[in-house]
VOGU-3710 file (C-alpha; in Angstrom, 3 decimals, decimal comma):
1> mskdiritdr> 103,883/122,659/112,303  100,560/122,319/114,018  100,609/119,522/116,583  96,814/119,343/116,370  96,539/116,366/114,030  92,924/115,573/113,196  92,941/111,798/113,039  89,894/109,883/114,247  88,610/106,321/114,149  86,353/107,386/111,297
11> mpvsmqvqev> 89,043/109,241/109,351  92,440/107,650/110,178  94,379/109,811/107,707  95,027/113,545/107,805  96,970/115,869/105,525  98,124/119,460/105,777  100,037/121,690/103,376  102,123/124,352/105,078  104,698/126,999/104,293  107,561/126,156/106,631
21> tsvtchwhdf> 110,628/127,993/107,841  111,233/125,861/110,927  109,455/123,222/113,010  110,523/122,521/116,584  111,664/119,082/117,678  108,595/116,906/118,304  107,104/113,467/117,704  103,759/111,862/116,845  102,114/108,552/117,629  101,379/108,289/113,899
31> leviwiirgs> 103,296/107,589/110,739  104,210/110,838/109,023  105,018/111,185/105,329  106,701/114,430/104,296  106,567/115,700/100,708  108,650/118,711/99,694  106,257/120,433/97,287  108,363/123,542/96,709  111,790/124,618/97,930  114,125/122,631/100,160
41> avvcestmry> 114,436/121,679/103,808  116,545/119,688/106,234  114,854/117,051/108,378  116,813/116,401/111,565  115,735/113,069/112,977  117,419/111,539/115,990  121,093/111,187/115,025  120,848/112,152/111,366  120,316/115,166/109,093  118,542/114,670/105,772
51> plcegdiyvv> 118,632/117,495/103,199  115,520/117,290/101,035  114,791/119,080/97,784  111,661/119,589/95,716  109,883/116,307/95,009  111,546/114,342/97,796  109,508/112,051/100,038  110,495/111,255/103,619  108,854/108,820/106,056  108,997/109,466/109,811
61> nynethkiic> 108,354/106,469/112,036  105,881/106,860/114,862  107,301/108,387/118,058  110,599/109,384/116,413  111,804/112,845/117,372  112,394/115,162/114,442  112,542/118,813/113,483  112,628/120,708/110,192  114,865/123,610/109,201  114,801/125,682/106,008
71> dsepavigfl> 118,115/127,484/105,721  117,123/130,078/103,109  113,608/130,524/101,770  110,505/128,941/103,343  109,476/125,622/101,806  105,987/124,403/100,955  105,597/120,973/102,525  102,817/118,397/102,543  102,429/116,427/105,777  100,411/113,210/105,640
81> fvdyryfsky> 99,606/111,526/108,970  98,438/107,921/109,159  97,119/105,944/112,120  99,165/102,759/111,746  96,922/100,950/114,258  93,868/101,360/112,056  95,615/100,038/108,963  97,241/97,067/110,718  94,222/95,031/109,658  95,428/95,449/106,066
91> ipnlkeisfa> 99,182/95,356/106,736  99,618/93,183/109,883  103,266/94,067/110,524  102,862/97,803/109,906  103,653/98,740/113,512  106,846/96,676/113,498  108,356/98,268/110,415  111,141/100,758/110,994  111,061/102,680/107,755  114,299/103,688/106,172
101> hyafstapnp> 114,562/107,215/104,928  115,042/107,568/101,226  116,515/104,074/100,979  114,963/102,242/98,059  115,727/98,682/99,061  113,243/96,738/96,967  111,804/99,156/94,424  113,166/98,125/90,986  112,600/101,660/89,694  113,135/104,292/92,418
111> daalvscrky> 112,008/107,178/90,208  108,726/105,439/89,401  108,178/104,755/93,112  108,708/108,427/93,961  106,361/109,519/91,194  103,695/107,184/92,578  104,235/108,492/96,121  103,800/112,084/94,980  100,669/111,254/93,009  99,147/109,545/96,051
121> masaysllnr> 99,986/112,547/98,236  98,403/114,953/95,749  95,231/112,879/95,454  95,101/112,443/99,227  95,050/116,196/99,807  92,241/116,662/97,311  90,252/113,748/98,730  90,655/114,620/102,412  89,515/118,204/101,819  86,216/117,181/100,278
131> edvkpaeved> 83,278/117,826/102,584  81,488/114,682/101,409  84,473/112,316/101,629  83,570/108,848/102,902  85,772/106,620/105,105  85,692/103,880/102,451  87,195/106,302/99,926  89,984/107,147/102,341  90,742/103,454/102,868  90,762/102,837/99,111
141> mavpflkliv> 93,368/105,576/98,754  95,440/104,862/101,864  95,885/101,077/101,715  97,703/100,910/98,342  99,698/104,010/99,307  100,865/102,359/102,532  101,759/99,183/100,664  103,814/101,302/98,282  105,557/102,974/101,223  106,266/99,582/102,813
151> dtfqyiyyvk> 107,706/98,206/99,565  109,716/101,341/98,825  111,144/102,631/102,104  112,570/99,497/103,634  115,129/99,113/106,365  118,377/100,857/107,253  121,935/99,562/107,235  124,664/101,184/109,311  128,323/101,472/108,336  131,363/102,824/110,160
161> dkdgnyidil> 133,496/105,659/108,903  137,307/105,656/109,040  137,182/106,838/112,662  134,883/104,031/113,740  131,753/106,186/114,057  128,377/105,222/112,653  127,484/108,256/110,629  126,126/106,906/107,330  122,884/105,133/106,637  122,719/103,123/103,441
171> sqnnltkkql> 120,131/100,980/101,737  120,665/97,228/101,655  119,088/94,627/99,446  120,399/91,336/100,749  117,312/89,957/102,510  114,387/87,928/101,274  110,877/89,088/102,129  110,684/86,532/104,956  114,050/87,645/106,344  112,980/91,280/106,092
181> erlhrityyi> 109,859/90,532/108,141  112,072/88,762/110,684  114,339/91,811/110,910  111,345/94,058/111,559  110,117/91,735/114,330  113,567/91,590/115,921  114,221/95,339/115,901  110,696/96,034/117,152  111,142/93,518/119,988  114,426/95,159/120,970
191> ymncgeklrl> 112,883/98,624/120,825  109,930/97,612/123,005  111,961/95,667/125,575  115,353/97,371/125,761  114,370/99,206/128,955  114,712/95,886/130,746  117,663/93,548/131,004  117,314/92,143/127,526  119,215/88,940/126,873  120,084/87,693/123,415
201> ddlantelyn> 118,745/84,254/124,413  115,316/85,771/125,119  115,247/87,411/121,714  116,400/84,217/119,997  113,617/82,264/121,684  110,964/84,564/120,183  112,203/83,617/116,701  112,846/79,940/117,531  116,494/80,208/116,530  119,669/79,945/118,593
211> rfyishfikk> 121,494/83,011/119,841  124,402/82,601/117,417  122,136/82,668/114,378  120,232/85,731/115,630  123,444/87,578/116,463  124,858/86,853/113,001  121,556/87,733/111,339  121,356/91,154/113,036  124,927/91,994/112,059  124,419/90,896/108,454
221> afglsyqetv> 121,084/92,651/108,044  121,510/95,775/110,161  125,262/96,405/110,123  125,288/96,546/113,943  125,999/93,982/116,602  123,215/92,946/118,942  124,604/95,102/121,763  125,005/98,087/119,450  121,387/97,696/118,314  120,217/97,665/121,953
231> slsraviser> 122,394/100,690/122,770  121,046/102,669/119,811  117,427/101,838/120,708  117,940/102,990/124,289  119,580/106,244/123,192  116,778/106,995/120,708  114,035/106,258/123,260  115,716/108,573/125,749  115,270/111,548/123,393  111,580/111,868/124,260
241> mllgtdssld> 112,355/111,836/127,978  115,018/114,502/127,517  112,596/116,771/125,671  109,267/115,880/127,266  110,156/115,558/130,948  112,321/117,171/133,598  113,758/113,802/134,659  117,408/113,769/135,664  119,996/111,956/133,564  120,235/109,297/136,272
251> eiasavgfss> 116,476/108,720/136,076  116,509/108,595/132,288  119,480/106,221/132,208  117,680/103,820/134,525  114,361/104,093/132,653  115,812/103,189/129,258  118,004/100,349/130,532  121,505/101,746/131,023  123,283/100,680/134,194  124,548/104,167/135,083
261> rgqycshfrk> 124,469/107,801/134,077  128,047/107,508/132,810  127,209/104,572/130,561  124,165/106,411/129,242  126,092/109,579/128,434  128,851/107,594/126,722  126,453/105,682/124,483  124,298/108,730/123,756  127,361/110,670/122,621  128,424/107,725/120,437
271> whgmsptqyr> 125,190/107,866/118,459  124,321/111,560/118,614  127,726/113,218/118,611  126,750/115,287/121,653  125,885/114,782/125,310  122,295/114,266/126,495  122,506/117,642/128,248  123,469/119,426/125,029  120,732/117,617/123,099  118,149/118,699/125,685
281> renredapgn> 119,425/122,271/125,733  119,309/122,642/121,941  116,008/120,895/121,244  113,554/121,695/124,038  110,676/123,984/123,152  112,127/126,841/125,180  115,564/126,627/123,525  116,730/129,917/121,947  115,838/130,007/118,270  113,908/126,744/118,485
291> vdnifvmqra> 110,502/127,950/117,287  107,634/126,868/115,065  107,669/129,218/112,103  104,897/127,904/109,873  101,890/129,077/107,927  98,974/126,732/107,211  98,020/127,322/103,587  94,416/127,697/102,527  93,062/124,988/100,262  93,116/126,993/97,024
301> eaeeairgsk> 96,669/128,184/97,648  97,828/124,688/98,604  96,253/123,121/95,520  97,921/125,716/93,321  101,301/124,823/94,857  100,621/121,112/94,288  99,669/121,698/90,654  102,955/123,519/90,104  105,053/120,933/91,942  107,232/118,069/90,743
311> iggavskiit> 104,780/115,170/90,585  106,455/113,248/87,776  110,085/113,006/86,740  113,307/111,947/88,377  114,902/113,307/91,521  118,096/112,516/93,382  118,246/109,042/94,910  120,854/109,278/97,645  120,866/111,436/100,744  123,816/111,460/103,129
//
């Protein structure tokens, strides 16, 4: 996929339709919404693999590493990029939200939510490709779409398998709106500060609760202990250093907050199922077989694919 994303202060949303066989591991400082218009694909994001079929919608958080693989035939995929900073004036906590992937936590009718998402994506492509499109029109389209995304793709909940490994991500629906906002603030605070020596007391003070309440709240809401949440955040942040720099494992371990290379490697393997060295070897741009194999579709061809796609109707609701 083209890394040249045309987002500006005037036009804070961009959309492309592409025929995709594979997309190398990369990240954006934007929200990315993926719509499988035709075919199927696997999105590999951080520690997880998500098989997607026609009609599926997938939200990638900003700065999260991900790649796309189509095992058989190329897929036609719509990529919508949104500058979350611009739209924070409409959705104040937009930057804090860690979107779940295909987890319908609050939508009473998941199929209806997916239909709405697809309709927004289709209208967005048509709107953004008009030569006379005005910024106000883009805002009028994007704001309700983002609110739908926020209400639909909520947070993630981790569970252990029989061997004690966190391999599944499930949707949860046991938080009020106020508690959900608190969870987003807490996980965002951990993510932004885990490179330092982050104490539970410091986190509790930001929410004006005691450490015991915050620890219990994280476990109830997230499925992970406080220390596990910190460990996961550090491992995920390290991915960009592994792929985007030549820093040694000792340097990366220190930068993301682990006390030693050994501790870093142990925790990285816990979450990723492989060592940092293997992750770097398999996902860097120069890795064998790790190539961008994409074709940017012309507008007429893309619109024809959209017209023939699954815009209404039901699709599968669970991805594991």
